[in-house]
C-alpha positions in Angstrom: -0.3 -0.4 0.0 2.1 3.4 -1.5 1.3 6.4 0.9 -2.1 8.3 -1.5 -4.0 4.6 -0.6 -3.0 5.4 2.9 -3.7 9.2 2.9 -7.4 8.1 0.7 -8.1 5.2 3.5 -6.9 7.7 6.3 -9.6 11.0 5.0 -12.0 7.9 4.7 -11.8 6.7 8.1 -11.9 11.0 9.4 -15.4 11.4 7.1 -17.4 8.2 8.3 -15.8 9.0 12.0 -17.7 12.6 11.5 -20.7 10.6 10.4 -21.0 8.9 13.7 -20.0 11.9 16.3 -23.1 13.7 13.4 -25.2 10.9 14.4 -23.9 10.5 17.8 -24.4 13.9 18.4 -27.7 14.2 17.5 -29.3 11.7 19.0 -27.9 13.5 21.9 -29.8 16.6 21.7 -32.9 14.6 20.8 -32.8 12.6 23.9 -31.5 16.2 25.9 -35.1 17.3 24.4 -37.2 14.5 25.4 -35.6 15.3 29.1 -36.0 18.7 29.1 -40.0 18.3 28.0 -40.5 15.7 30.1 -40.5 17.4 32.7 -41.6 21.1 32.3 -44.6 19.5 31.9 -44.7 18.6 35.3 -44.1 22.8 35.4 -46.6 22.6 32.8 -49.0 20.7 35.0 -48.5 23.3 38.8 -49.1 26.2 36.4 -52.1 25.4 34.8 -53.3 24.1 38.5 -52.7 27.8 39.5 -54.6 29.6 37.1 -57.8 28.1 38.1 -56.6 28.8 41.9 -55.6 31.8 40.8 -59.5 32.5 38.6 -61.3 31.8 42.0 -59.2 34.5 44.3 -59.5 36.7 41.8 -63.6 36.0 42.2 -63.7 35.6 45.8 -61.5 39.2 45.8 -63.7 41.0 43.6 -66.4 39.6 45.5 -64.7 41.1 48.2 -63.8 44.7 47.3 -67.8 45.3 45.7 -68.5 44.7 49.2 -65.9 46.5 50.9 -67.8 49.2 48.7 -70.8 48.8 50.1 -70.2 49.0 53.2 -67.5 51.6 52.6 -64.1 50.2 54.4 -61.8 52.1 52.8 -58.7 50.5 53.5 -60.7 47.3 53.4 -62.1 47.4 49.5 -58.5 49.3 48.4 -56.3 46.7 50.5 -57.9 43.7 48.4 -58.7 45.7 45.5 -54.6 45.6 45.5 -54.6 41.8 45.8 -56.4 40.9 43.2 -54.6 43.6 40.1 -51.0 42.2 41.4 -52.5 38.5 41.3 -54.4 39.1 38.2 -50.4 40.3 36.9 -49.4 36.9 38.4 -52.2 34.8 36.2 -51.9 36.5 33.1 -48.0 35.7 33.9 -48.5 31.8 34.3 -50.8 32.0 31.3 -47.4 33.7 29.1 -45.5 30.7 31.0 -47.6 27.7 29.5 -47.1 30.2 26.4 -43.1 29.0 26.0 -43.6 25.9 27.2 -46.0 24.8 24.1 -43.0 26.9 22.5 -40.2 24.7 24.2 -42.9 21.2 23.6 -42.5 22.3 19.6 -38.7 23.0 19.6 -36.9 21.7 17.5 -33.7 23.8 17.9 -31.3 24.0 21.2 -30.9 27.4 21.1 -34.4 27.7 21.0 -34.9 25.7 23.5 -32.7 27.3 25.8 -34.3 31.0 24.8 -37.5 29.9 25.8 -36.0 28.1 29.0 -33.4 31.2 29.8 -36.9 33.4 29.8 -39.1 31.1 31.5 -36.7 31.2 34.2 -36.1 35.2 34.5 -40.1 35.3 33.9 -40.8 33.5 37.0 -38.6 35.1 39.3 -39.9 38.6 38.4 -43.9 37.6 39.3 -42.1 36.2 42.5 -40.9 39.2 43.3 -43.9 40.7 41.6 -46.0 38.9 44.6 -44.0 39.8 47.5 -46.1 43.4 46.8 -49.0 42.5 48.2 -47.6 42.1 51.6 -48.2 45.5 52.9 -51.4 45.2 51.2 -52.9 42.1 53.5 -51.5 43.6 56.3 -53.5 47.0 56.1 -56.8 45.4 54.2 -57.9 45.0 57.8 -58.1 48.4 59.3 -60.4 49.5 60.7 -61.2 53.2 58.7 -63.5 54.7 62.1 -61.2 53.3 64.8 -58.3 54.8 62.5 -59.2 58.3 62.8 -61.2 58.1 66.3 -57.6 56.4 67.8 -54.9 57.8 66.0 -52.9 57.8 68.5 -53.0 54.4 70.0 -54.9 52.2 67.1 -53.9 54.1 64.5 -50.3 54.3 65.4 -50.1 50.8 65.8 -51.2 49.8 62.4 -49.3 52.5 60.9 -46.5 50.8 62.7 -47.4 47.4 61.6 -48.2 48.5 58.0 -44.5 49.8 57.4 -42.6 47.0 59.5 -44.7 44.8 56.3 -43.0 47.5 53.8 -39.9 46.7 55.3 -40.3 43.2 54.8 -41.2 43.3 51.3 -38.0 45.8 50.6 -35.8 43.7 52.1 -36.7 40.8 50.9 -37.0 42.1 46.9 -32.5 43.4 47.9 -33.0 39.3 48.9 -33.8 37.9 46.0 -31.7 39.0 43.5 -31.4 37.2 39.7 -27.6 36.6 40.5 -28.5 35.1 43.9 -30.2 32.1 43.3 -27.7 30.1 45.6 -28.9 32.0 49.2 -30.5 30.4 51.5 -33.5 33.1 51.5 -33.9 32.5 47.6 -34.2 28.6 47.5 -37.1 29.0 50.0 -38.8 30.8 47.3 -37.6 29.2 44.9 -38.4 25.3 44.3 -40.8 22.9 44.4 -42.7 21.5 41.3 -43.0 24.9 39.9 -39.5 25.4 39.5 -36.6 23.1 40.2 -38.0 21.2 36.2 -37.1 24.6 34.7 -33.4 24.3 37.2 -33.2 20.9 35.8 -33.6 21.9 32.6 -31.0 24.4 32.1 -29.2 22.4 34.1 -29.2 19.3 31.8 -29.0 21.6 28.3 -25.8 23.3 30.0 -23.7 19.6 29.8 -25.4 19.1 25.9 -23.9 22.3 25.3 -20.6 21.5 27.1 -20.0 17.9 24.7 -21.3 20.0 21.6 -17.7 21.7 22.2 
């Protein structure tokens, strides 16, 4: 066997090896996407249940606000009105999350899956922080307007201190819950469970595939 024949055989071997590696890579990506879709199906179920419960809660809030208006309960009406508004935003965000999960289910591209997973993670992070805004309203909605006006230095001042304290807690949580501080204890308290863990696991799986491709 001369040198030219050896070079030809070597090139053929390289081509076959590249083809095998390409097939293996494609199969690995397909398996990875199946794993990701299976994981996210759990998150989708939780979000669907959350949407259903959210609609029921919004209906109750609307009835409570109507009752508060008729009764002339100022703080009660404002508080539950704000709570209803915040939770309606959460429900709409969950619909957006289901849309992103559906895009992941129908996507054939690893890059597209990564982009939608990133959007899902960021949106989930933002709505978690948004939900914190209702904390002061839960404390403030039970304040009696008449008692607040008539006994300001006792009942009123105590009520103000409680609401201000809840505002400080909300602010403190906002400072602690940052996208670049997801490994902290307080973040793990909020970002866990069937709604969050599958997203994190999916991102890690795709990162492993990325390393494999490199």
